[in-house]
N, C-alpha and C positions, 0 to 999 in steps of 0.2 A: 252376292259373294262380293262384289266392291263395295254394295253399302256397309257390309259386316266387317270390311277392311278397314274403310275409313272412321266408322264408329270405334276401331279397336285403338286406331293412332290417336284418336283424338279423347281418348279414355285418359283422365288424369294420370292415375298411375304409370300407365304403359309410357305417357310422354316423361314422365319423370325420369325413368329408367333409360330410355332412349338419351336425353339429353347427359346423363350421369355417365353413360358409357361412351360416349363421342368426349365427353372430357377427359375419361381417363386415358383413352388412345391418344389424346393430344398431349396428354400430360406424360406418356411413354415416350411419345415421339421425341418431346422436347428433351428429357432424361436422356434418350441414346445420343442426341446431337450435343450434348452438354460433356456426355463421357466421352465422343470422339475426338472434341477439342483436347479435351484433358490428355487422352492419350497421344496425341499430337504435340502438345506442350512438353510432355514427361518426355518424350522421345526425342525432343529438341533440346532441352536440359541435359540428357544422358548424352548426347554428340556433343557438348559443348564443355562438360564436367573433364578436365585433365586426369591423366593416369596418377597414379600414387606419387612417382619421380615427379613427375612435373608441377605438381601441386606443393610439393617440398623445394622443388626448385624456384616456382612462383613466391613461396613463400620467403624463402630465404632473401629474392630481390626485394621483396616488398619491404621486409625489414630492413634492409639496408637503405632502400629509400627513405623510408619515415625516419631510419637512427640519421639520415645525413641532414633531412629537412631541419629535424632537432638540434643537430648539431650547428648548423647554420644559425639557427634560432636563438641558441644560449650563447653562439659565437657572436652574433649582433648585439646580443642585450650585455655579455661581458665587454665588449669595445666602448658600449656609453657608460659603463661603472668606471667612476673614476678610480686609477690606482693610487692608494693611501698607504703609509707606513712611517712609523715613529723618526725613521731617519732622514725621511726626504724634506727636502727643503723647498722645492719647487719642480714646477716642470713648464719648459719653454716650449711653447706650441705656435706653428706657423708655416713647417713645411705641410706640403700636400701628398708627398711621396716619403717611400725610405730613406731616412738618413745614412749616410754612408762614414763621413769622416766630419773632425772638428779639431781646432787650433784655437789656442791664445795668443792674440799678440804680446810681444815681448815687454809691453808696457804695461800690461795687465788689464789695459783698459774694456777690452775687447775680445769676444769670444766669434768664430765665423763655425759653420756648418756646411755642409753642402748633402745634395740628396737627388735621387733620382727624376725629383719635379722641376729640373731643369733649372733651380735655385740654387745660389747661396745667399745665407741670411748673415749679416753682423749683429751681433747683439752688444749691449751696451750693459757691461757687469757690474753697473754700480747699481742696475735697474732689476737684479735677478729676484729679490724678493720683492717686488711691487708688481700687482697684477697689469697696470698699464704700463709694461716695460718698452723703452726703445728698441729698435729693430731695422733694420736696410735690408730689402731683397734684392739682390743681383739677379738676371734673368739671364742664361747662358742660352745664346743664340744656336737651335737646333741640335741640340747635344746636352748631355749632363755631366758634374764633375764627380767624379769617384775621390778624389783626395784634396785636401785645402792645406794650404800652409801658409803663415803670415811674415812677411820678412823682417829682418831685425830690427830695422827702423820704424816696423809699425806703418808703413805711408803705404802699403801696396801686400796683395797677397796673389799665390799662384794656385792654379789647379790643373789636374789632370783631367782633360777632355775625353769622355769615354767611347764615342765614334771616333774622332781623330785622332784617338790615342796620342795625343801631345798635349804638351804643357802650354799654358795659357796666362799671362800676366796681367792681372788687375791694378791699376793704380786709385788709390784712397785719397780724398779731400774731405776737407771741411767744409761746409757750406756757410754762409751769413748766419745763418741761425744756429750755427755751434755743433750740426748735426752733420753726417758723411754722406758722400755720394762717391761711387764707383763708375771706373769707366776702364773698359779694354783696353790694352796699352801695347801687348806683344804676344804672337803666338809663335812658340818655338818648331823646330821642324821636327816632322815626326822621325823616332828611331827604334822604336819596339815595333815588333810583327806582334807580340802576343800582351795580353794584359798590364799594365803595369800596376806593380802591388806595392811598390815604396816609391816615397817623393818627398823631400826635405832641403830646407834652405840652413845653410852654415850660420850659427849665431856669428861668427866674424864678417858674413856677409861676401867671403870668396867665391864659394860654388853653391851651384844646386845638384841633388843626387835625384834621378831616377832610376829604377829597376823593373823589370819584367818578372813573370812568374817564370820564365824560365831561367837562364843564368846569364842573361844581360846585363849591367849595371854601368850606367854611363853620366860623365860627371859632367856638367854645362859653367859656363860663365855667366854673369847677370843678362847678359845680351842675347843669349839665345845659340852661343856657339860652342860647338862641343869641344870639351877638354881632350878626354880620354873616353874611351870603355873597356871593361874588363869583363872577363868571366868568373863567377862566382865560384863554381864547380861544386855547385849544392844538388846538381841535377835538376830540381826544381826550388825553387825559391817561394819563401811563405813571406818573408819579411825582411825589407831594408830600412833602415833608419841611422840618422844622423845624430852622433853626442852631442848634449847639449853644449860642451866646451869647442864643437866646431871642427875640432880634430879629425876623428875617425868616423867611419860608415861601418855599420854593423850588419851581418844579415844574416838570415837562417833559412832551413829548408829542410830537405828529406834526409841529410846526414845529421847525427846527433851530438852537433854542437853548434855553436854560434861563432862565425868568423870574422874578424876585426882587420881592418883595413886603414892605414895612417894617410891623410891626403895633403901633401906636402908643397908649400911655397917658399920661394926663396925670400930675401930679406925685403927685396924690392916689390914683393906681392904679386909676383909671375908664377903660375903651376910649374910645377917641376914632375912630379910624378905621385903614384898613389899604389901603393905596396903593401903586401900582409903583413900583418905584425902576428906571428906564430904565438909568440910570448903570451898575448892577449885574447887567445883562443877560449871561449867559453866552454870549456868541455864537461864529462860529467853524466851527460843523458846516455840511454841505450836505445833511443830513438829518435826520429825527426822532431826538431825544434820548431814549435808554432810561430812564439813570439819573443820579443826581449822589449825591455825598459830600461830607464835610468833614474836616478836619483839629479839632485839638481846642479851637481859640479861632477859628473861623470864617474865621480869615486865609487860607485856600485852600480851594477848592472845585475839585472835578473832575467832568466828565462823560465817558460815555460813549456814541456816538452808532451809529446804521441805518450811517451811512457807513465804518465799518470804523476809527473814529478816538478815542482819547481827548486831553483836554485837561486839564492842571492850570491854575487861575488864581490868580493876586495877587488876593485881594479885600478887603486890610488898605486901603481906599480912604477919602479923605475926599469920598462923593459930593456933599454939599451947596457943596463947593469945585469941584465941576465934575468931579472924577477919575473914570475910567473902570475896571471890571477890565480887565487883560491876561492873555495866553494865556503861561506862563513855559514851559510844556513841553508837548510833543505826542508821540503816538505812533500807531503802527499796531498793531490788533488782528486775530486770527485770527477771522472770524466761522464760526459753526458752527451757527446757530440765527437764529430770526428775534427774540431777546431777547438782554440781556445786562444783568449784574449790575456797579457798581463799588463799591470800598471805598478808602479813603484812611487810611492809618495816622496816627497823633496826630502825628509830627511832619512829615507832609507828604512824606516821603521814598520811600514804596512806595504804589505803586496796584495792587491787585488786582480783576483782573476776573475774570467768570464767565462762560463760554458753554457751554450743555448741561451736561456735568458733568465740567468741565476748569476750572482755576484757572492763570490766567496770572499771574505776578510780575512788575512791571515798576519798574526805579529811575527816580524822578524828577529824579535829578541828572544822567542821562545820557539819559534816554526809550527805553532799550533794554529789551527781553524779557530778563529775569534768568533765570527757570525757568518751568515747566508741569509742574502734576501731573494727567494723565489718569486718567477712569476712575475719580472720587473717588467715586461713587454709579452707580446703574443706571440711576436716572431725571436729572431735571434738580436743579441745585444751585438752590435757595430764596432763600437770605439768604445775605449776608455781613456780618461782624462782628469789628471790631478791638477785642481789649481796652484799657483804659486805659491800658496800659504800651507799646502796640505790640507786645509780646513774641510775641503768638498772634494765629492768625486764626481766626475759628468759620466754620465750613460747614454748611448745614442742608441736608439732603434725603433722601427715602427717609423712613426712620424714625430717621436717627439724625443726631446732631450730631458732626461731626469737628474736633477742635483742632489746627489746625499751628502748627509754629515759624516766625515769620517771620525764614526764614532771610537772606532776600533785605535786612531792614531790619540784620540784621548786617554785611553788606558795605556795605551805605549809612554805616553808621554809622562803619567804617574807612576808608572813603574821604573820607568828609565831615570826618572828624577830622584826617587827614594833609594835608587844602587848609589848613583852619584854622592848623596847625601851620606854615605856610609864611609865615603873618601874625603881626606882632608880637603876642605874648600875655605874660602875667604867668608867673611860673614856677610859681603854683597853677593856672593854665590848662594849662600846656603838662602838667603832672604828672598832670592829671584827665585831658586828651586821651589821651596816651599808656598810662594806665591803661585807658582805654576801648577802645583799638584791641588791648592783649595778651588782655582779658578777650571781646572779640569775636573775636578770632582762635582763642581757646580755645575759645570755643563753637564755631565751625565746623570747628574739628579734631574734635571729639567727634562731631560730626554726620556729618563723613565716615565715620568708623570705624564707622558701623553697617552 
């Protein structure tokens, strides 16, 4: 029997069947193991899959995250792309932080700007069109300037320091090489508890004005001694400026008008008082006034209001004889923010309004919008400034100053010259007006070709 069994096991057919059967058993066992592992993986996956509402929530957050990344990528790309426009003359670069204010020196040779990068820059205006333009960086120690203004003799400038909330004076001198150097000369005592939103030096050099965003307005002498302090009664103040003639202080705020005060000195130059001149009040708006601007001789003033309108006033009046200011032109502007800035050209023919990062040019001859430039900066426009000739409008924002041709001004020059030619004029005046028309049109043609 034992020999028979051995013989059977050694038979080739039987041996093959045994090996095949063993292989099948092994294969079945392996498949079971694989299926068991798969079941574990599937169960684990099911446990990790969120509910329908959780998926929607995660998808939303994922979408926002992707959008944010994409937006940042596009923003970075846009910042690298240079801004261009046919009206653009040049862009002044040098600041590493946001520019907050600008001012021209009275002799027209220099432009100064300040920003939150703890620097004040002085630019040589004759080099505005050159790539290698001269500039001087003045560092502000442990602070930064929110406002900057030149002295009437162009030998000094003052700033308002943000942290100290105080005025500081810098003396400007020429070096042996003919360029400038600046050094700190004086710091005024602190007078305001809240942020200063207005500061200026009178063109006659008799006083300095500072005003907070509340209602306190202070007059100083040039040595930092307080002359007087008044309440603007505006609830809160948005703007305070000294008129180009140096006689008046104008402030705007929550109330629907710009209030005007006259600063009075006696014949010997001693301060007497500051008094409100109600006949000069710039009224006519139905809501708070954001900003005010002047022409070159203070004979015209312009305001921009929260009510969506701007007004141009004739302020060349004898208020002592009871004459009041009057609105000579009004217009509407498109509100794109909760604030607006306004600039009036030296000849009072052009008004420029800034809302967010858009510039709008208006003709005061018609009251109509002439042109708008959008996306001047990524952020808000912080300051508007015409040069003394009215040929250029300077606009600050982000880290740059953009200088635009006042193309609207050339159009207004042509229109006003044609109107004057209809009147009786001397031959010399006619020749001058005709030349003005030809030259202005030639400039407009050159801009249109860009």
